[in-house]
Each structure stands twice: as C-alpha cells, then as structure tokens.
Steps between C-alpha positions, in 0.01 A plus 500: 500500500555622855822379656484331839759416763446129432650525151808282467833655399625420151820356648551402864745694709819314585569657837617402846707661772879484488542555125811672370310646203155528346473575128194703409349550154223736393249229399525157336516510122249303295738205459575482872133533591403219262779273626450583867874565541707812554705636206381217275557663160771292329696815411484650848851516649398477867577133566814496290629810681438353845719209394777696325531736797531205738171546686388151402737202465330390178265644241147468636200467273210742563292205624755457781450851637404369845851353534640854534401494866778245555748766388356775722319675214132595472272629225203737476342764277355845559175413319382163631160467334562590137745413223641645179746762385523809719317716246218243483428481872180642647521852639649520849641145484842642579370796699533606866264234636695216334828655617370521856393135494847400378658710774288319758613162368863607521450630853347165598776278357797741525733375225846651507451637147195584287610505135268632229558322171419804288558873506127556461419289803752675720387843390133420554570374850727786603290765327799671348728482196753262651786337312628142512713397795475527879249755628511726805156392621444200723199310625598443860835321471430384142719670242353587160662436162380566146626278218489514119208289383583147377192509275569460126295816443757698701810358329616851407552580870658171609814513715602184685775689686246652740357157569852376579554780752168416662594131510804589712274698735262204525785262584619740770146522637473122499819471703374751756165319529659159541531378862840361401601835355390685812687274741793384288734779614410444864557126459841558341590744777399249767713231340796737483460591867479132598813414309692798640421376849627144431 
C-alpha cells in the first residue's frame, strides 16, 4: 500500500520548546505500539532508570509518558510510522530521510540535549560508527548523546553509569533553562549590594 503524508505516527511526539532533554528511540517495539505508550515492554528499563537516576521524582508507568513534559523531558523516535525490532523495520525506515525529519524536529523545538536510547539509533542518525556517550556533533545548540539501550533484547550492553552521567548533564541544562536559574545569581548579587549599602 502506498504511504501518504496523512498516515498517523505510531506514537505521538512529546515535544515542546524549552525542554532540557528529548529521548529518541529507533521505532516503537510491538508492545509499545500495541499499548500506545513509549517503552511499554514490562522488562524495558527506561522508566525505572529515569527514576533511579533522579530524572523523575517517582517511577512513572508507560501510560503516564505525557507527564514527562512536567519534568522538562520529551520523547520521539526516528521511525514514526512503523514499529518492530530494528531488523524487522521496512527498508529506509532509519535512513537519511528519517534522520533529516528528526533533525528538523530538533531544530524546531531546540532541546538542550537529544539522547538516543540505543547505539543503533545514534549510529543511524550520525551515519558513523559512534560509541555511547556525548558526541561532538550538535544540532544547532542541541547536544547529542548516545545511550546503551534499555530494551531487554540489549541486556548484554546495558550500563546505567552512562545514563547517570547524562542525568547530571540534564539537571545542569534544566538549571540553565530555568528563569530562576538564569537570574538567581544576579538576584543574590543585588541583595548583597543592597545590604552592603545599608
């Protein structure tokens, strides 16, 4: 069947301006697609890791994925109109056209950090054999990270330590994006100057 531009994405993007981070997968797995929620497989470590690294104050259920916006976090995928394991996806689902569309979304919303939740996703987007961690490339001001996949099928490559390092970067980004964070030093300085003149 011919694809058209009116086809609905498998999962809706969770994007807005002012986000400290956007997590990006390759494509929703079958469980997530059926549930209509990101990272919905019961053995997927995504939601647990957000909580254990302090990015969410409590453990969110996949059905609560829209609540991430309250914590300055967004969600998307490279392939928006198909689902399944990476090796099951239609040809070109993770190719240059999909990568360009993702880049355009990031340019529009400008999160502080774009974090790929798998090595495969990051490599497909960057077009090179990248490794996990912070990358040299940027999309405008948005920094790029690649993380070990939380999927149960990638358990052999799991390393929560990299997620913890990223969590610190996200908290720092959140402070810099916060109006209070931007003006707090100036406010303290003004109070100090006032008191010194008393």
